Backbone as a printed PyTorch tensor [residue, N CA C, xyz], in Angstrom:
tensor([[[  0.8290,  -1.2070,   0.0000],
         [  0.0000,   0.0000,   0.0000],
         [  0.8630,   1.2550,   0.0000]],

        [[  1.9960,   1.2150,   0.6820],
         [  2.8670,   2.3850,   0.7560],
         [  3.4410,   2.7530,  -0.6020]],

        [[  3.7430,   1.7430,  -1.4100],
         [  4.3140,   1.9990,  -2.7370],
         [  3.2970,   2.7030,  -3.6330]],

        [[  2.0230,   2.3300,  -3.4880],
         [  0.9860,   2.9540,  -4.3080],
         [  0.8370,   4.4340,  -3.9560]],

        [[  0.9710,   4.7640,  -2.7020],
         [  0.8600,   6.1600,  -2.2880],
         [  2.0290,   6.9830,  -2.8230]],

        [[  3.2190,   6.3680,  -2.8760],
         [  4.3760,   7.0860,  -3.4260],
         [  4.1760,   7.3600,  -4.9140]],

        [[  3.6120,   6.3940,  -5.6160],
         [  3.3660,   6.5610,  -7.0460],
         [  2.3230,   7.6500,  -7.2650]],

        [[  1.2490,   7.6370,  -6.4780],
         [  0.2250,   8.6690,  -6.6020],
         [  0.7780,  10.0460,  -6.2440]],

        [[  1.6500,  10.1040,  -5.2570],
         [  2.2460,  11.3810,  -4.8620],
         [  3.1110,  11.9350,  -5.9890]],

        [[  3.6050,  11.0900,  -6.8610],
         [  4.3760,  11.5300,  -8.0190],
         [  3.4740,  11.8250,  -9.2120]],

        [[  2.4930,  10.9750,  -9.4570],
         [  1.6790,  11.1010, -10.6630],
         [  0.6850,  12.2550, -10.6100]],

        [[  0.1490,  12.5550,  -9.4600],
         [ -0.8330,  13.6430,  -9.3650],
         [ -0.2140,  15.0000,  -9.7180]],

        [[  0.9470,  15.3640,  -9.1700],
         [  1.5470,  16.6360,  -9.5970],
         [  1.9540,  16.6390, -11.0710]],

        [[  2.4150,  15.5060, -11.5870],
         [  2.7760,  15.4260, -13.0050],
         [  1.5340,  15.6510, -13.8660]],

        [[  0.4170,  15.0270, -13.4940],
         [ -0.8240,  15.2000, -14.2530],
         [ -1.3080,  16.6490, -14.1790]],

        [[ -1.1940,  17.2830, -13.0290],
         [ -1.6020,  18.6850, -12.8900],
         [ -0.7120,  19.5990, -13.7220]],

        [[  0.5850,  19.3170, -13.7620],
         [  1.4830,  20.1410, -14.5760],
         [  1.1920,  19.9690, -16.0620]],

        [[  0.9380,  18.7470, -16.4940],
         [  0.6250,  18.5190, -17.9030],
         [ -0.7010,  19.1760, -18.2780]],

        [[ -1.6780,  19.1090, -17.3940],
         [ -2.9580,  19.7790, -17.6360],
         [ -2.7900,  21.2890, -17.7030]],

        [[ -1.9760,  21.8430, -16.8100],
         [ -1.7050,  23.2700, -16.8370],
         [ -0.9760,  23.6790, -18.1060]],

        [[ -0.0480,  22.8550, -18.5560],
         [  0.6670,  23.1270, -19.7980],
         [ -0.2830,  23.1040, -20.9890]],

        [[ -1.1910,  22.1470, -21.0240],
         [ -2.1670,  22.0780, -22.1070],
         [ -3.1020,  23.2930, -22.0720]],

        [[ -3.5080,  23.7050, -20.8960],
         [ -4.3570,  24.8930, -20.7730],
         [ -3.6140,  26.1430, -21.2290]],

        [[ -2.3500,  26.2700, -20.8520],
         [ -1.5390,  27.3980, -21.2930],
         [ -1.4080,  27.4080, -22.8090]],

        [[ -1.1500,  26.2460, -23.4140],
         [ -1.0090,  26.1660, -24.8760],
         [ -2.3170,  26.5420, -25.5680]],

        [[ -3.4420,  26.1120, -25.0230],
         [ -4.7330,  26.4500, -25.6090],
         [ -5.0060,  27.9490, -25.5260]],

        [[ -4.7700,  28.5280, -24.3590],
         [ -5.0130,  29.9640, -24.1950],
         [ -4.0890,  30.7630, -25.1060]],

        [[ -2.8310,  30.3550, -25.2110],
         [ -1.8970,  31.0380, -26.1080],
         [ -2.3670,  30.9600, -27.5580]],

        [[ -2.8320,  29.7860, -27.9730],
         [ -3.2620,  29.6360, -29.3660],
         [ -4.5060,  30.4710, -29.6580]],

        [[ -5.4000,  30.5980, -28.7100],
         [ -6.5850,  31.4370, -28.9110],
         [ -6.1850,  32.9060, -28.9890]],

        [[ -5.2960,  33.3420, -28.0990],
         [ -4.8840,  34.7480, -28.0980],
         [ -4.0460,  35.0990, -29.3210]],

        [[ -3.3310,  34.1310, -29.8930],
         [ -2.4790,  34.4360, -31.0420],
         [ -3.2250,  34.3160, -32.3630]],

        [[ -4.5340,  33.9920, -32.3200],
         [ -5.3460,  34.0100, -33.5250],
         [ -5.3550,  32.7110, -34.3110]],

        [[ -5.0310,  31.6110, -33.6930],
         [ -5.0040,  30.3400, -34.3980],
         [ -6.3940,  29.8890, -34.8390]],

        [[ -7.4350,  30.3430, -34.1470],
         [ -8.7890,  29.8780, -34.4360],
         [ -9.6740,  30.9910, -34.9960]],

        [[ -9.0710,  32.0230, -35.5630],
         [ -9.8560,  33.1600, -36.0400],
         [-10.7000,  32.8380, -37.2630]],

        [[-10.2450,  31.9630, -38.1460],
         [-10.9530,  31.6890, -39.3930],
         [-11.1170,  30.1830, -39.5980]],

        [[-12.0160,  29.5470, -38.8670],
         [-12.1440,  28.0980, -38.9890],
         [-12.7720,  27.6450, -40.3140]],

        [[-13.5240,  28.5200, -40.9830],
         [-14.1720,  28.1370, -42.2400],
         [-13.3290,  28.4710, -43.4630]],

        [[-12.3000,  29.2640, -43.2990],
         [-11.5050,  29.7200, -44.4290],
         [-10.8830,  28.5860, -45.2180]],

        [[-10.2920,  27.6190, -44.5550],
         [ -9.6520,  26.5120, -45.2550],
         [-10.6880,  25.6630, -45.9880]],

        [[-11.8690,  25.5580, -45.4240],
         [-12.9160,  24.7650, -46.0750],
         [-13.3410,  25.4000, -47.3950]],

        [[-13.3850,  26.7210, -47.4550],
         [-13.7680,  27.3980, -48.6930],
         [-12.5880,  27.5430, -49.6550]],

        [[-11.3980,  27.6720, -49.1190],
         [-10.2120,  27.8380, -49.9600],
         [ -9.9520,  26.6170, -50.8240]],

        [[-10.3050,  25.4390, -50.3450],
         [-10.0710,  24.2210, -51.1290],
         [-10.9520,  24.1880, -52.3730]],

        [[-12.0600,  24.9460, -52.3720],
         [-12.9510,  24.9670, -53.5210],
         [-12.4760,  25.9190, -54.6190]],

        [[-11.5790,  26.8210, -54.2910],
         [-11.0790,  27.7620, -55.2830],
         [-10.1050,  27.0570, -56.2170]],

        [[-10.1520,  27.4090, -57.4870],
         [ -9.2970,  26.7600, -58.4730],
         [ -8.2610,  27.7590, -58.9810]],

        [[ -7.0790,  27.6770, -58.4330],
         [ -6.0040,  28.5750, -58.8330],
         [ -5.0820,  27.9240, -59.8550]],

        [[ -5.3660,  26.6980, -60.2550],
         [ -4.4950,  25.9630, -61.1560],
         [ -4.8210,  26.1990, -62.6310]],

        [[ -5.9710,  26.8130, -62.9140],
         [ -6.3470,  27.0300, -64.3070],
         [ -5.3880,  28.0080, -64.9890]],

        [[ -4.9760,  27.7130, -66.1990],
         [ -4.1030,  28.6570, -66.9090],
         [ -4.8800,  29.9100, -67.2940]],

        [[ -4.1920,  31.0250, -67.2870],
         [ -4.8300,  32.2910, -67.6550],
         [ -4.9690,  32.3520, -69.1700]],

        [[ -6.1120,  32.8110, -69.6510],
         [ -6.3400,  32.8860, -71.1060],
         [ -6.2170,  34.2900, -71.6090]]])
């Protein structure tokens, strides 16, 4: 039983740090504009820029 408590005492702070890191990365990506245009790529694929100019 003592060994399990030592493992939990290590894993809980590691899990909290990883969760905090993921939250920080998400907040940074939102503030830096990563999600500003979610539909743009969907419409851009329909545009045909490969046609030769006549």
